[in-house]
Backbone as CSV, one residue per row, in Angstrom:
resi,resn,N_x,N_y,N_z,CA_x,CA_y,CA_z,C_x,C_y,C_z
1,MET,21.922,-4.973,21.476,20.954,-4.029,21.638,20.099,-4.391,22.893
2,GLU,19.940,-5.514,23.253,19.345,-5.908,24.587,20.149,-5.261,25.636
3,LYS,21.380,-5.379,25.679,22.222,-4.866,26.573,22.146,-3.283,26.844
4,ILE,22.033,-2.606,25.623,21.888,-1.177,25.645,20.614,-0.804,26.350
5,MET,19.445,-1.660,25.840,18.214,-1.274,26.582,18.216,-1.651,28.128
6,LEU,18.865,-2.600,28.401,18.974,-2.834,29.842,19.718,-1.833,30.653
7,ASN,20.812,-1.292,30.120,21.651,-0.233,30.705,20.789,1.098,30.785
8,ILE,20.050,1.373,29.847,19.089,2.530,29.931,18.117,2.367,30.893
9,ILE,17.532,1.236,30.897,16.475,0.940,31.958,16.971,0.905,33.279
10,LEU,18.180,0.363,33.447,18.589,0.332,34.776,19.164,1.570,35.315
11,LYS,19.733,2.443,34.324,20.201,3.774,34.734,19.045,4.490,35.287
12,ASN,17.987,4.483,34.678,16.813,5.337,34.965,15.780,4.603,35.882
13,LYS,16.358,3.613,36.757,15.576,2.709,37.707,14.933,3.522,38.776
14,LYS,13.534,3.465,38.536,12.946,4.103,39.885,12.172,3.013,40.604
15,ASN,11.197,2.311,39.930,10.570,1.283,40.675,10.302,0.199,39.594
16,ILE,11.425,-0.177,38.979,11.476,-1.250,37.854,12.160,-2.527,38.517
17,ASN,11.359,-3.660,38.370,11.911,-4.845,38.976,12.240,-5.742,37.769
18,LYS,12.812,-6.958,38.085,13.177,-7.891,36.981,12.001,-8.249,36.184
19,TYR,10.806,-8.396,36.726,9.584,-8.852,35.938,9.265,-7.672,34.843
20,ASP,9.487,-6.475,35.188,9.207,-5.412,34.256,10.148,-5.525,33.074
21,ILE,11.410,-5.751,33.305,12.362,-6.056,32.259,12.013,-7.101,31.318
22,LEU,11.625,-8.256,32.036,11.163,-9.406,31.412,9.909,-9.223,30.367
23,TYR,8.989,-8.375,30.930,7.789,-8.090,30.221,8.147,-7.324,28.970
24,ILE,8.957,-6.274,29.149,9.342,-5.388,27.961,10.075,-6.289,26.991
25,LEU,11.141,-7.177,27.352,11.684,-8.095,26.307,10.729,-9.094,25.663
26,PHE,9.820,-9.528,26.452,8.742,-10.320,25.890,7.965,-9.683,24.733
27,ILE,7.592,-8.375,25.031,6.842,-7.613,24.023,7.610,-7.338,22.865
28,ILE,8.927,-7.061,23.014,9.757,-6.653,21.943,10.049,-8.115,21.065
29,SER,10.177,-9.096,21.677,10.315,-10.391,20.984,9.138,-10.963,20.196
30,ILE,8.016,-10.526,20.759,6.787,-10.990,20.065,6.687,-9.965,18.843
31,SER,7.019,-8.710,18.953,6.873,-7.849,17.840,7.819,-8.254,16.852
32,VAL,8.996,-8.538,17.113,10.024,-8.879,16.053,9.619,-10.205,15.267
33,PHE,9.090,-11.097,16.085,8.520,-12.343,15.572,7.394,-12.112,14.542
34,LEU,6.410,-11.422,14.939,5.216,-10.938,13.949,5.767,-10.303,12.834
35,PHE,6.704,-9.345,13.021,7.162,-8.653,11.829,7.874,-9.516,10.901
36,LEU,8.777,-10.393,11.331,9.462,-11.396,10.453,8.546,-12.513,9.800
37,PHE,7.523,-12.776,10.553,6.563,-13.640,10.037,5.800,-13.109,8.763
38,LYS,5.393,-11.770,8.905,4.760,-11.226,7.878,5.553,-11.053,6.573
39,ILE,6.789,-10.673,6.882,7.842,-10.624,5.800,7.984,-11.796,5.196
40,ILE,8.284,-12.918,5.742,8.513,-14.297,5.221,7.314,-14.967,4.505
41,PHE,6.154,-14.896,5.191,5.167,-15.746,4.734,3.930,-15.112,4.024
42,THR,4.081,-13.838,3.680,2.981,-13.209,3.062,3.468,-12.576,1.671
43,ASP,2.601,-12.674,0.685,3.108,-12.165,-0.687,2.181,-10.854,-0.887
44,THR,2.903,-9.701,-1.171,2.181,-8.512,-1.330,2.157,-8.163,-2.800
45,LYS,2.624,-9.042,-3.644,2.900,-8.709,-5.078,1.292,-9.175,-5.632
46,GLY,0.894,-8.457,-6.499,-0.574,-8.567,-7.069,-0.427,-9.000,-8.583
47,ASN,-1.530,-9.584,-8.978,-1.640,-9.993,-10.367,-2.883,-9.307,-11.120
48,ARG,-3.474,-8.415,-10.378,-4.507,-7.676,-11.063,-4.744,-6.239,-10.232
49,ALA,-5.285,-5.351,-11.065,-5.358,-4.025,-10.386,-6.850,-3.585,-10.729
50,GLU,-7.392,-3.126,-9.579,-8.647,-2.704,-9.446,-8.784,-1.054,-9.584
51,VAL,-9.406,-0.563,-10.699,-9.614,0.774,-10.782,-11.105,1.233,-10.389
52,ARG,-10.878,2.267,-9.408,-12.224,2.826,-8.798,-12.299,4.283,-9.367
53,TYR,-13.629,4.663,-9.724,-13.816,6.039,-9.991,-15.011,6.558,-9.094
54,SER,-14.749,7.513,-8.305,-15.946,8.025,-7.367,-16.329,7.001,-6.499
55,GLY,-15.465,6.049,-6.167,-15.902,4.985,-5.199,-16.394,3.638,-5.792
56,LYS,-16.726,3.709,-7.035,-17.264,2.532,-7.822,-16.207,1.904,-8.634
57,GLU,-16.143,0.539,-8.647,-15.159,-0.088,-9.382,-15.647,-0.042,-10.824
58,ILE,-14.787,0.441,-11.699,-15.117,0.607,-13.238,-14.405,-0.458,-14.016
59,MET,-13.163,-1.070,-13.615,-12.465,-1.951,-14.500,-11.446,-2.578,-13.534
60,THR,-11.052,-3.876,-14.076,-10.040,-4.673,-13.449,-9.087,-4.957,-14.456
61,LEU,-7.826,-4.675,-14.217,-6.846,-4.640,-15.099,-5.802,-5.978,-14.896
62,ASP,-5.565,-6.767,-15.872,-4.647,-8.020,-15.821,-3.095,-7.480,-15.760
63,LEU,-2.479,-7.554,-14.768,-1.062,-7.079,-14.692,-0.183,-7.925,-15.532
64,ASN,-0.569,-9.101,-15.888,0.148,-9.911,-16.703,0.260,-9.550,-18.286
65,LYS,-0.682,-8.523,-18.528,-0.759,-8.113,-20.017,-0.443,-6.548,-20.057
66,ASN,0.650,-6.192,-20.806,0.991,-4.823,-20.994,-0.206,-4.113,-21.767
67,GLN,-0.582,-3.061,-21.218,-1.755,-2.195,-21.781,-1.641,-0.841,-21.244
68,VAL,-2.303,-0.006,-22.162,-2.495,1.560,-21.769,-3.944,1.749,-21.693
69,ILE,-4.405,2.405,-20.820,-5.868,2.717,-20.484,-6.097,4.235,-20.455
70,ILE,-6.878,4.714,-21.300,-6.988,6.206,-21.322,-8.468,6.586,-20.821
71,MET,-8.573,7.362,-19.742,-9.727,7.752,-19.045,-9.924,9.308,-19.522
72,LYS,-10.912,9.522,-20.306,-11.325,10.954,-20.802,-12.336,11.565,-19.939
73,LYS,-12.081,12.849,-19.856,-13.112,13.717,-19.253,-14.464,13.575,-19.565
74,LYS,-14.723,13.360,-20.889,-15.999,13.307,-21.322,-16.784,12.117,-20.838
75,ASP,-16.003,11.004,-20.610,-16.605,9.762,-19.997,-16.568,9.726,-18.566
76,TYR,-15.826,10.470,-18.005,-15.768,10.518,-16.496,-15.696,12.094,-16.129
77,PRO,-16.879,12.599,-15.856,-16.917,14.106,-15.641,-16.156,14.620,-14.512
78,LEU,-15.917,13.937,-13.609,-15.149,14.447,-12.177,-13.628,14.562,-12.349
79,LEU,-13.133,14.018,-13.584,-11.677,14.078,-13.831,-11.376,15.556,-14.122
80,LEU,-10.266,15.935,-13.887,-9.884,17.414,-14.250,-9.197,17.336,-15.657
81,GLY,-8.940,16.301,-16.228,-8.414,16.079,-17.639,-8.275,14.642,-17.844
82,THR,-7.680,14.334,-18.918,-7.252,13.000,-19.383,-6.395,12.283,-18.344
83,LEU,-6.743,11.094,-18.043,-5.898,10.308,-17.071,-5.410,8.976,-17.835
84,ILE,-4.077,8.841,-17.815,-3.618,7.609,-18.604,-2.939,6.690,-17.608
85,ILE,-3.466,5.372,-17.641,-2.976,4.265,-16.851,-2.257,3.369,-17.655
86,GLU,-0.938,2.975,-17.139,-0.176,1.941,-17.920,0.087,0.738,-17.096
87,VAL,-0.054,-0.393,-17.728,0.300,-1.711,-17.116,1.649,-2.115,-17.971
88,LYS,2.736,-2.326,-17.287,3.945,-2.716,-17.921,4.815,-3.500,-17.007
89,ASN,5.278,-4.697,-17.561,6.259,-5.652,-16.536,5.534,-6.011,-15.370
90,LYS,4.271,-6.345,-15.423,3.531,-6.676,-14.328,3.267,-5.648,-13.207
91,LYS,3.288,-4.359,-13.595,3.257,-3.191,-12.663,2.282,-2.323,-13.280
92,VAL,1.691,-1.486,-12.442,0.672,-0.462,-12.889,1.072,0.910,-12.381
93,ALA,0.836,1.889,-13.140,1.077,3.295,-12.849,0.103,4.336,-13.678
94,VAL,0.033,5.244,-12.948,-0.629,6.514,-13.709,0.519,7.246,-14.358
95,ILE,0.598,7.379,-15.681,1.785,8.017,-16.249,1.514,9.535,-16.759
96,LYS,0.038,9.891,-16.896,-0.287,11.123,-17.182,-1.686,11.533,-16.529
97,GLU,-1.648,12.631,-15.786,-2.924,13.014,-15.297,-2.982,14.465,-15.173
98,SER,-4.082,15.083,-14.924,-4.328,16.461,-14.661,-4.665,16.817,-13.286
99,SER,-3.680,17.298,-12.459,-3.964,17.674,-11.111,-2.951,18.642,-10.622
100,PRO,-3.193,19.454,-9.622,-2.275,20.426,-9.197,-0.872,19.972,-8.826
101,TYR,-0.733,18.714,-8.204,0.624,18.311,-7.735,1.131,17.160,-8.371
102,HIS,0.221,16.488,-9.052,0.625,15.197,-9.849,1.049,14.195,-8.856
103,TYR,0.314,14.015,-7.785,0.778,12.954,-6.725,0.661,11.422,-7.316
104,CYS,-0.446,11.187,-8.063,-0.513,9.842,-8.471,0.451,9.530,-9.616
105,SER,0.930,10.413,-10.456,2.095,10.079,-11.278,3.352,9.859,-10.593
106,LEU,3.457,10.720,-9.435,4.936,10.509,-8.811,4.978,9.241,-8.010
107,VAL,3.917,8.551,-7.907,3.871,7.173,-7.251,4.658,6.166,-7.984
108,GLY,4.563,6.287,-9.331,5.338,5.467,-10.169,4.648,4.039,-10.313
109,PHE,5.388,3.055,-10.903,4.843,1.701,-11.125,4.884,0.903,-9.778
110,THR,3.775,0.201,-9.463,3.717,-0.498,-8.192,3.038,-1.909,-8.560
111,ASP,3.453,-2.921,-7.917,2.649,-4.181,-7.933,2.553,-4.735,-6.592
112,ASP,2.447,-3.710,-5.574,2.399,-3.934,-4.212,1.034,-3.798,-3.758
113,SER,0.371,-4.791,-3.126,-1.182,-4.684,-2.740,-1.325,-3.778,-1.525
114,THR,-0.252,-3.483,-0.874,-0.333,-2.572,0.270,-0.023,-1.092,0.008
115,ARG,0.039,-0.866,-1.299,0.563,0.497,-1.773,-0.416,0.941,-2.885
116,PRO,-1.630,1.522,-2.592,-2.512,1.922,-3.593,-2.148,3.207,-4.215
117,ILE,-2.719,3.507,-5.463,-2.379,4.765,-6.057,-3.745,5.622,-5.888
118,ILE,-3.598,6.686,-5.399,-4.850,7.462,-4.984,-4.610,8.874,-5.711
119,CYS,-5.680,9.177,-6.674,-5.573,10.501,-7.468,-6.720,11.280,-6.837
120,GLN,-6.340,11.940,-5.711,-7.537,12.512,-4.991,-8.238,13.643,-5.905
121,PRO,-7.773,14.601,-6.553,-8.651,15.361,-7.189,-9.441,14.821,-8.327
122,ASN,-8.927,13.740,-8.832,-9.664,13.015,-10.053,-10.539,11.956,-9.672
123,LYS,-10.612,11.771,-8.308,-11.541,10.751,-7.721,-11.309,9.360,-8.250
124,VAL,-10.013,8.928,-8.701,-9.654,7.705,-9.085,-8.683,6.930,-8.024
125,THR,-8.942,5.851,-7.816,-8.006,4.877,-6.941,-7.712,3.655,-7.849
126,ILE,-6.406,3.143,-7.531,-6.056,2.023,-8.175,-5.415,1.072,-7.147
127,THR,-5.942,-0.077,-6.934,-5.461,-0.990,-5.846,-5.146,-2.154,-6.491
128,VAL,-3.948,-2.724,-6.192,-3.464,-4.100,-6.781,-3.953,-4.992,-5.910
129,LYS,-4.599,-6.083,-6.392,-5.095,-7.264,-5.709,-4.382,-8.564,-6.221
130,ASN,-4.423,-9.490,-5.384,-3.814,-10.667,-5.512,-4.817,-11.909,-5.282
131,SER,-4.960,-12.882,-6.159,-5.735,-13.916,-5.637,-4.959,-15.216,-5.409
132,GLY,-3.804,-15.154,-4.974,-2.868,-16.078,-4.519,-3.307,-16.601,-3.063
133,LYS,-2.816,-17.820,-2.697,-3.038,-18.442,-1.481,-2.446,-17.620,-0.254
134,ASN,-1.163,-17.123,-0.492,-0.579,-16.406,0.759,-0.633,-14.973,0.565
135,SER,-1.639,-14.438,-0.054,-1.589,-12.957,-0.467,-2.078,-12.288,0.689
136,ILE,-1.749,-10.991,0.710,-2.160,-10.131,1.704,-2.589,-8.797,0.870
137,ASP,-4.034,-8.791,0.851,-4.659,-7.618,0.072,-5.042,-6.476,1.094
138,SER,-4.871,-5.421,0.809,-5.258,-4.344,1.709,-6.770,-4.389,1.856
139,ASP,-7.294,-4.726,2.982,-8.727,-4.625,3.195,-9.371,-3.299,3.587
140,ILE,-8.657,-2.222,3.198,-9.097,-0.872,3.439,-9.631,-0.420,2.182
141,ASP,-10.996,-0.037,2.352,-11.473,0.636,1.275,-11.386,2.123,1.272
142,VAL,-10.707,2.672,0.142,-10.444,4.005,0.076,-11.527,4.848,-0.591
143,GLU,-12.200,5.676,-0.017,-13.092,6.439,-0.734,-12.745,7.822,-0.835
144,VAL,-12.675,8.303,-2.116,-12.212,9.682,-2.572,-13.400,10.551,-2.536
145,ARG,-13.502,11.661,-1.761,-14.504,12.460,-1.787,-14.189,13.875,-2.538
């Protein structure tokens, strides 16, 4: 791979010296190192799910306990219809919802803290969280308007 890049760089050489090539290889090496470090030493699996409705946390679900939560339009007026959340096999999913494209149902089951379930027209977000030592929770607050 490095030989191919060097050949490409050298063929298109205009004002490139050996320090430029070393700098490019250094940047690539650092990027690969950081990527591998993240994969090996961080845990993105969660053990709880935080459900937010219109930007406010309404419940926290334990992913170790299989359960079904039904959110009804009469209790949550911004919903387009009934929304059903299921926790099964330490994963969470929206299994039924009323929206034009059913995007949050299409996400499927997830236990990954970097992959939130966002039900845009229903104003509901589900974020998997982990309280572990090497966990990486997404620190991005998603606000659905």
